[in-house]
N, C-alpha and C positions, 0 to 999 in steps of 0.2 A: 188810550180805553173809554170804557167803566173802571176801569176800575183805582183812576185817581181825574181829579177835577182843578183848577187852576185857577183860583177868582184874583184880580192883581184891585189893588187899592192902595195908591198913592205911588207910593217910594217903593214896593212890600208886592212879593206875593204869596198864594197863602198855596200849595197844595194839600189836595185829600184825596187821602191814599186806604183805598180800602183790596188786602190780597194781595197786593205787590210784592213782586218780590225782590229783596235787595240788592240784585246786579244791575238790572232796567231800571230802582228809585239812585243808584250807586254815577251814571251811566245815566241820569237827568242832571244830579247835582252838579257831574262833568260838565255835561252844557249848558247848563244855567253861567257857572263860572265863567266860561270862557265869552262864551256868547252872549251870557246879557250884565257878563257884573254881577252877578247879586252875589252874595255872599250865605250863607246859613243861620240867621236872627237866634230863631227857637225852632224845638226837632222834639213832641209829644211824640210818638213809636208804640208799636204792643207791636213781639212776633204775636203770627197763634198758628194753626193749625193752612193757613190759607197764600201765607205770609204774611209781608209791613201792612195796620192798618195807621192811624195815628195825621197828622198836619205837619210841617213843615213848614216854616217864615222864615225867607229870604226877600235880602230887603238888597232894593237895585240900584244899578249906579252910578257902583263900586268902594265913594269914600272912602276916611283913611279908617 
């Protein structure tokens, strides 16, 4: 929706969040791990009145 934007950069994807609830982020991360074999590399999140805001970087393609 309008609360998240996904940008793919080579073998990484950056998810930018603005006011997303933690359950929605949890569900997205589970889907990314399962479907794309993505793993979280870095997360910079803050919690505010509207939910989580920040970025999550995931590496795609499995790896070790």
